[in-house]
N, C-alpha and C positions, 0 to 999 in steps of 0.2 A: 543464446537465450537462456535466461534463468527465471526463477520465480522469487517472490517476495520472501518466502520462508528461507530459501537458500541465501539470499542476499543478507538477511538479518544474521543468520548463522555465520556467514563468512565475515561480516563486519565485526562480530564478537571474537572470532577465533582465528582468522587468517590474516596474517600480516600482509599489508599491501592491498587488501581488498577495498573496494569502494566503501566509504563510511556514510555516504548520504545518497538519497535518490537524486537523479538529475532533474532539471527543470521540465523536460519532456515527460518523464515518468510521473512527476508530481501533477502536472497539468492533466494527464490522462486519468490518473486515479481520482483526482478531484471531479473530473467530468463524469466518471462512472458512479462514484459513491455519494457525490454531493448533489446529484440531480434531485430537484424537488425539496431541497433543504432550505432552511432559513439562512440568511446571510451570516448570522452569528455562528451557526454550525459550520458553514463553509470556511469561515475564518479559523475556527478551532481545528478543523481538518488540515488546513494549509499549514498552520503553525506546527501541528504534530508531524506532518509529512516532511517538514523541513528540519526536524530533529535528527540527530545521528541514529543510524539504524541499530546501533548497539544498545540503544535504550528501548527498543521495541520488544514486546513479548512475542513469543512464537505461537501461532495458532495454525491449525491444520488447514483452515480456509485460505491462508496465505499461499498454499501450494498451487492454488488455481489462479493466482494473480501473476501472469507472465510479464517479465520485464525484458525490454530490449534497450539498446542505446538510444533509440528514437521514440520510446514511449512505453506504454503498459497496456495490457488487455486482460480481460477476465474470461475464464472458461467456466460457464455455469454448469452446475450438476443437475439441479432440479428446478427450483423456483428463483428466477432472476431477482425479483423484488425482495424476497426474503433474504437471499444471499447478500444483496447489496446492503440491506439493513444490518445484517450480522457483521459484514465486513467493516461497515462504518463504525459500529459499536466496538469492534476489536481495535480499530485504529485509534479511536478516541480514548480507549482504555476504560 
């Protein structure tokens, strides 16, 4: 298991590291951060999540997005709804 921040770092600096999120991870992240969003926002999120990880900026909140080969999960710190909004804004840039 890794987290999104490590995956981004590895994609930028480790040869042979995965360069993209897999379909399961994308689906889970979209389910988490896209809940309650308009369709256009969900489409932007999906396009962004399909981009190479090396193009993502690193944010501390990404440390709490856990990635496995079969999906992704988020470990909240305080406020789930506020953290999902922040995570969505970070992904969208």
